[in-house]
TIPA-805904 format. One record per residue (C-alpha): residue in three letters; x, y, z. Coordinates in steps of 0.02 Angstrom, whole numbers, padded with zeros to 5 digits, always signed. Layout:
// residues N
ALAXYZ;...
//
This chain:
// residues 430
MET+01273-00837-00174;SER+01462-00809-00175;VAL+01589-00676-00221;VAL+01769-00677-00286;PHE+01890-00534-00292;ASN+02052-00528-00395;ASP+02214-00454-00331;PRO+02319-00376-00478;THR+02471-00357-00367;SER+02479-00547-00326;SER+02605-00661-00405;ASP+02484-00807-00371;PRO+02386-00833-00533;ALA+02238-00897-00436;ARG+02222-00734-00348;LYS+02263-00621-00496;TYR+02143-00711-00613;ALA+02008-00751-00479;VAL+01868-00662-00575;SER+01894-00734-00740;ASN+01935-00905-00665;GLU+01761-00906-00591;PHE+01687-00871-00759;ASP+01791-01011-00831;ARG+01727-01132-00698;LEU+01548-01091-00741;VAL+01581-01113-00931;ARG+01675-01279-00907;ASN+01532-01351-00804;ALA+01385-01297-00910;ALA+01276-01449-00935;ALA+01254-01529-01108;GLY+01113-01442-01206;SER+01110-01297-01079;THR+01120-01114-01129;ILE+01251-00980-01088;LYS+01201-00802-01119;LEU+01349-00679-01102;SER+01354-00490-01121;MET+01524-00424-01109;TYR+01587-00247-01148;ASP+01760-00298-01206;ILE+01831-00471-01244;THR+02014-00490-01291;LEU+02067-00645-01196;ALA+02083-00792-01319;GLN+02072-00924-01176;GLU+01890-00870-01138;ALA+01846-00858-01321;ASN+01905-01034-01347;LEU+01815-01103-01203;LEU+01645-01034-01261;VAL+01671-01094-01436;ASP+01727-01271-01371;ALA+01569-01279-01263;ALA+01466-01247-01416;LYS+01562-01360-01537;ASP+01588-01511-01420;PRO+01473-01648-01496;LYS+01447-01720-01317;ARG+01393-01550-01243;LYS+01321-01441-01382;VAL+01300-01297-01263;HIS+01196-01154-01334;VAL+01321-01004-01322;GLN+01251-00834-01358;VAL+01360-00684-01341;VAL+01333-00500-01351;THR+01482-00386-01354;ASP+01519-00207-01384;GLY+01602-00141-01547;THR+01752-00107-01440;SER+01796-00296-01451;VAL+01809-00294-01646;ILE+01988-00221-01666;PHE+02126-00136-01569;PRO+02105+00038-01651;ALA+02260+00142-01701;GLY+02316+00258-01565;ASN+02450+00307-01438;GLY+02578+00279-01576;LYS+02521+00098-01611;PRO+02439+00039-01778;SER+02269-00044-01775;ARG+02265-00232-01776;ALA+02149-00377-01768;ASN+02074-00443-01603;GLN+02107-00631-01608;ALA+01977-00670-01470;TYR+01833-00578-01564;ASN+01883-00670-01726;ILE+01880-00836-01630;LEU+01700-00803-01571;LYS+01642-00740-01734;LYS+01707-00890-01835;GLY+01663-01014-01701;LEU+01489-00958-01654;GLY+01431-00870-01814;THR+01319-00719-01817;ASN+01146-00794-01860;THR+01033-00777-01709;SER+00912-00903-01777;LYS+01042-01035-01733;THR+01073-01097-01556;SER+01241-01015-01541;TRP+01287-00848-01605;LEU+01387-00685-01576;VAL+01301-00509-01591;THR+01402-00351-01594;CYS+01327-00188-01539;PRO+01331-00052-01684;TYR+01500+00020-01731;GLU+01590+00105-01876;ILE+01772+00080-01927;HIS+01854+00229-02002;GLY+02015+00221-02107;SER+02099+00067-02176;GLY+02240-00052-02141;THR+02336-00017-01990;ASN+02268+00161-01977;GLN+02092+00109-01925;THR+01991+00190-01790;LEU+01828+00144-01704;THR+01666+00229-01663;THR+01550+00126-01553;HIS+01367+00137-01507;ALA+01260+00056-01368;CYS+01139-00091-01413;ILE+00992-00014-01323;GLY+01046+00159-01265;ASP+01028+00305-01388;ARG+01117+00246-01545;SER+01138+00417-01619;LYS+01272+00448-01481;ARG+01446+00382-01461;ALA+01407+00257-01327;ILE+01445+00076-01270;ASN+01365-00082-01202;HIS+01465-00080-01046;THR+01382-00230-00964;LYS+01480-00379-00894;PHE+01367-00526-00847;ALA+01318-00703-00899;VAL+01173-00820-00858;PHE+01187-01008-00859;SER+01031-01113-00874;ARG+01125-01253-00788;THR+01303-01271-00731;GLY+01386-01369-00600;GLY+01226-01461-00567;ILE+01136-01302-00525;SER+00999-01215-00628;ASN+00973-01024-00654;VAL+01146-00965-00613;THR+01183-00776-00636;TYR+01362-00710-00645;VAL+01383-00524-00625;THR+01558-00440-00632;SER+01651-00280-00647;GLY+01792-00355-00742;ASN+01804-00364-00932;LEU+01875-00521-01018;THR+02035-00420-01052;LEU+02206-00400-00967;GLY+02201-00217-00934;SER+02031-00202-00856;GLY+02019-00381-00796;PRO+02154-00466-00695;TYR+02272-00318-00694;ALA+02144-00209-00604;TRP+02048-00233-00441;ASN+01879-00314-00487;ASN+01749-00423-00410;ALA+01620-00551-00470;VAL+01456-00621-00388;THR+01383-00789-00429;MET+01196-00814-00381;ASN+01121-00993-00386;GLY+00936-01030-00412;ASP+00865-00849-00407;VAL+00742-00874-00548;THR+00676-00688-00550;THR+00852-00618-00560;TYR+00908-00750-00691;ASN+00753-00707-00800;ALA+00786-00522-00780;TYR+00966-00534-00848;ALA+00907-00659-00979;GLY+00778-00538-01036;PHE+00900-00396-01041;HIS+01020-00501-01142;SER+00884-00537-01270;ASP+00844-00352-01283;LEU+01030-00314-01306;ALA+01045-00447-01441;HIS+00896-00380-01537;LYS+00949-00195-01508;ARG+00780-00150-01431;LYS+00729+00034-01441;VAL+00629+00094-01291;PRO+00528+00260-01269;ARG+00626+00411-01209;ASN+00785+00303-01205;ASP+00725+00249-01030;TYR+00761+00061-01015;TYR+00758+00081-00824;SER+00571+00109-00836;TYR+00550-00019-00976;ARG+00624-00165-00873;LYS+00583-00109-00697;PRO+00683-00179-00550;LYS+00607-00337-00470;ALA+00656-00419-00309;GLY+00717-00600-00332;SER+00765-00716-00188;LEU+00940-00663-00186;GLY+00945-00489-00260;ARG+00865-00348-00367;ALA+00939-00301-00536;TYR+00938-00123-00603;PHE+00959-00087-00792;PHE+01009+00071-00886;PRO+01004+00195-00968;GLU+00882+00288-00857;SER+00807+00451-00927;GLY+00797+00614-00833;ASN+00777+00804-00855;ASP+00953+00849-00794;PRO+00992+01035-00751;ALA+01144+01106-00847;GLY+01303+01032-00781;ASN+01215+00916-00651;ILE+01103+00767-00632;ASP+00927+00764-00574;SER+00945+00656-00414;ARG+00760+00603-00424;THR+00808+00495-00574;ASP+00977+00435-00516;VAL+00966+00264-00439;VAL+01126+00278-00343;ALA+01073+00448-00271;ASN+00910+00369-00219;PHE+01008+00224-00132;LEU+01107+00352-00031;SER+00950+00453+00011;LYS+00893+00306+00118;VAL+01045+00296+00227;SER+01038+00367+00406;CYS+01198+00385+00510;THR+01128+00346+00682;GLY+01006+00224+00768;ASN+01111+00067+00755;ARG+01143-00053+00895;THR+01267-00181+00841;LEU+01342-00131+00674;GLY+01430+00020+00614;THR+01577+00109+00689;PRO+01652+00035+00853;GLY+01567+00113+01008;SER+01454+00243+00927;HIS+01383+00121+00792;HIS+01371+00254+00663;THR+01332+00196+00488;ILE+01478+00149+00378;VAL+01478+00186+00189;ARG+01612+00115+00074;ALA+01623+00139-00118;ALA+01753+00068-00237;VAL+01707+00133-00400;ALA+01825+00168-00548;TRP+01760+00332-00619;TRP+01650+00472-00549;SER+01568+00622-00636;ARG+01400+00642-00544;PRO+01416+00789-00426;ASN+01252+00742-00340;ILE+01326+00581-00280;ALA+01487+00667-00213;ARG+01374+00796-00122;LYS+01272+00660-00047;LEU+01421+00569+00023;TRP+01495+00725+00093;SER+01328+00763+00179;LEU+01323+00586+00252;ASP+01494+00606+00321;ASN+01448+00773+00390;ALA+01298+00693+00476;GLY+01407+00570+00568;CYS+01426+00425+00442;ASP+01597+00351+00412;VAL+01623+00374+00229;GLU+01772+00306+00124;VAL+01797+00301-00059;ALA+01920+00209-00178;MET+01929+00283-00360;THR+02034+00301-00512;ARG+02105+00479-00537;ASP+02129+00466-00724;ALA+02011+00558-00842;TYR+01868+00595-00724;ASP+01782+00757-00675;ALA+01896+00833-00542;THR+01749+00926-00475;VAL+01684+00769-00389;LEU+01845+00743-00294;GLY+01845+00928-00236;ILE+01668+00907-00173;MET+01699+00750-00073;THR+01852+00814+00006;ASN+01796+00998+00035;PRO+01858+01045+00214;SER+01738+01193+00226;GLY+01602+01154+00362;ALA+01661+00974+00379;LYS+01619+00920+00557;HIS+01677+00743+00562;GLY+01843+00736+00467;GLY+01773+00733+00290;VAL+01761+00588+00162;LYS+01925+00494+00144;VAL+01965+00457-00036;HIS+02094+00332-00092;ILE+02156+00372-00264;PHE+02241+00270-00401;PRO+02319+00402-00507;ASP+02336+00321-00679;LEU+02303+00164-00786;LYS+02483+00114-00806;HIS+02485+00010-00645;ASP+02354-00080-00547;TYR+02196+00025-00519;VAL+02024+00003-00451;HIS+01900-00057-00581;SER+01761-00124-00466;LYS+01595-00032-00458;TYR+01519-00074-00287;LEU+01437+00020-00141;ILE+01423-00047+00033;VAL+01315+00015+00174;GLU+01332-00060+00351;GLY+01212+00021+00468;LYS+01038+00105+00457;TYR+00965+00092+00281;ASN+00789+00118+00230;ASN+00734+00146+00412;LYS+00807-00021+00460;ALA+00950-00022+00588;ASP+01105-00137+00583;ALA+01076-00178+00397;ARG+01209-00245+00276;VAL+01178-00189+00095;VAL+01288-00210-00059;TRP+01268-00153-00242;THR+01392-00210-00378;GLY+01401-00223-00567;SER+01462-00127-00717;HIS+01391+00041-00670;ASN+01520+00181-00640;PHE+01459+00339-00558;THR+01467+00444-00717;LYS+01330+00531-00814;THR+01348+00418-00966;ALA+01330+00261-00861;LEU+01165+00326-00806;ARG+01095+00416-00959;THR+01180+00338-01114;PHE+01265+00168-01096;ASP+01191-00002-01078;GLU+01228-00042-00893;THR+01169-00144-00742;THR+01196-00140-00559;LEU+01138-00278-00435;GLN+01080-00253-00256;LEU+01126-00409-00154;PHE+00998-00471-00025;ALA+01057-00560+00129;GLY+01201-00440+00122;GLY+01261-00501+00287;ARG+01333-00652+00203;LEU+01440-00557+00075;GLU+01457-00387+00152;PRO+01605-00434+00269;ALA+01699-00501+00112;TYR+01670-00334+00024;ILE+01728-00236+00172;ALA+01888-00340+00182;ASN+01917-00312-00006;PHE+01892-00128+00015;LYS+02023-00118+00148;ARG+02145-00212+00031;VAL+02102-00096-00115;ALA+02116+00057-00010;ALA+02291+00001+00058;ALA+02347-00023-00118;ALA+02302+00154-00177;PRO+02458+00263-00195;CYS+02372+00422-00137;THR+02235+00474-00008;ARG+02147+00640-00004;GLN+02049+00707+00142;MET+01993+00876+00197;GLY+02076+00952+00045;ARG+02249+00872+00074;THR+02323+00739-00031;THR+02457+00619+00036;CYS+02554+00500-00082;LEU+02655+00354-00026;ASN+02814+00291-00114;ARG+02778+00123-00199;SER+02917+00011-00253;ALA+02908-00046-00436;ALA+02876-00220-00375;ARG+02726-00158-00280;MET+02651-00058-00422;VAL+02611-00191-00547;LEU+02635-00134-00729;ASN+02473-00147-00821;PRO+02487-00215-00998;GLN+02339-00116-01060;ASP+02288-00220-01207;ASP+02127-00124-01213;THR+02179+00060-01187;PRO+02050+00140-01302;ALA+01911+00033-01221;VAL+01964+00087-01044;ILE+01960+00268-01097;LEU+01791+00270-01169;GLU+01732+00178-01013;GLN+01774+00339-00914;ASP+01663+00458-01012;
//
């Protein structure tokens, strides 16, 4: 099990493109006759599209390449003063792989509608599995490789899309797991259901494909249904809230904060709109946990930020929130949660969750999503902690106890984001 993080502010391509480079490595080393199953929300990078097609077309390799993507990948819709235009990467995949799922290689696109014509086209997308009567997306970002680099049953789970704007130009992470057959099969089965646009009772895919523990992790799949009160979320059917309900702030002997060994909770998640998660984090901080968050300020429910940084009754300084204020420059696009301390009645634990799941209502109830709990977190948790510190240091603003402080950033420090996929990023925030 390994993890890579990209740094959008670095001038070193190896660091900026670390997440997509890991994917490229896995594709290039896929064994002859093996299978690659990829589900990716948005694909606009021609290099990765060509790599996949080359793997399928190479007569010496004949890799079975099976791709599911959201309708977001079809075109760049008209908007923000720009005309609609074709997406070269999508066309490369469609032409190179075909769309016939009875073949060994193919491209499947989740349902979508194009409105208008010519350069005035706009796009409406729907999830592959989630309620297709709603405007929704297949937001997943994962791939499974039956054999690559001499290793079988390899699972790759990332927060980064195969795009510029929400890929190398934003803060992302990717985990590669080798040989965990249970987790590999879970993602492969999810991929098949996405490709066949499976319908499930009550729009509850979480219950249809229940989480199973593998040797290296446990995968969770969405949407998860629930009876939500008006303007809120029923925490009993919110996986993330249930994770946090198992956190205790004291009782550790070695891990946690220096000296007191209070539990540390860190979350780097792009967008938030579930007040129940914000309240739980505030309560944990108030109980003595050390809680910090990194998030992107643009287009999310401001109520959540207010809850986490509410000074009223805060006993221990309050949750510290590091804010990226817009999408024009580098911003946090990861979706990970880290606990170092007492979890599920076990002291001195290291637990990490990562994947495509933002802390939004649509990520829980509407979109096709996944998050992955990593076992043996002690191996990867220090790397996630180190990455969180880098992300937090890069954030232009910090808010705590109701006060916001913003630092002056030079033009060289705040890397301009090309935003080739602005419409896709905006829908992702819903």
